[in-house]
C-alpha positions, 0 to 999 in steps of 0.5 A: 198457271192460270188453271192452278191459280183458279183451282187454288182460289176455288178451294179457298172459297169452298173452305170459307163456304162449305155449302158450295157443292161440286157443281157450284164450285165448277161454275165458280172455277169457270168464272175465275178462269174467264176473269183471270185469263182475260185480264192480261189480254184485255189490257194488251187489246186496249193498249193497242186500240189506244195506239190505233186511235180507236180506244173508245170504240174498242172498249164499247165493243168489249163491254157491249159483247161481254154479257153474250160472250160470257154466256155463250162461250166459244172456242179458245186457242191452244196458246196464250199468244194465240189468244192474245192475237185473236182477242186483239184482232177481234176487238180492234178490227171490228170497230175499225171496220165499222167506221168505214161503211154505212148500211141503208136502213132497209139493208140494216134491218134485213141483215139484223133479222138474218143474223138474229135467225142464224144466232138463234139456231146456233145458240140452240145447237151449241151454246154454251160452247165450252172447252176441254179445259173448262167444261160445263157439264151440269145440265141446269147450268148449261140451260141457264147459260143458253137462256142468257145467250138468247136474251143478251144476243137478242138485246144486242141486235135490238139495240143495233136496230134502234140506234141511229149511229152507223158505227155503233150499229155496225159494231153490234151487228159484226160483234154479235155475228162473229161471236156466234161463229166462235161457238159453232162446230165448224170453228171448233174443227178449224181450230182443232178444239173440242167441246167439253161436254163432248169429251166428258159427257153431260152430267145429270141435273 
């Protein structure tokens, strides 16, 4: 359903803008699928966060992570119900747990450094982590998204190091760390998923 809607919108855009080639259309379609597919999940997640009394923190988590998540990609579950449960758990559990502890300053900086090193390696190996349904095949597009992943991930952790609010700091560390886990080969194997570029092969620039 979502794929059909996005294909229709992409074709309409190409009719209005004939200069858009296949590679650009692929990027547009990928963006549309992310937007259209995420909207229902976002509303459900925010509604549950409101009921749990963590709406502002859940919204902050979503907005703070959006640039990195959008660039780095990550695993998608096979069903819409599964995706809704995963999204709601991600954006509700992280802010809830982040309120429960305070990291000592030294420990905070050490953890941030370790998460940053881990993330840099994983981004180098796997970002952007695409899927069979929405592959990113053009090498130049993959390179752009990888660079944005490096930048947005680093900014998120830098903010975590600077900000003195313990809850916000914990959210930024946990959210960036867990998002990084979702692009790894281990998580793809656990969810029986495949990277799109592995299925279809890399396209030339």
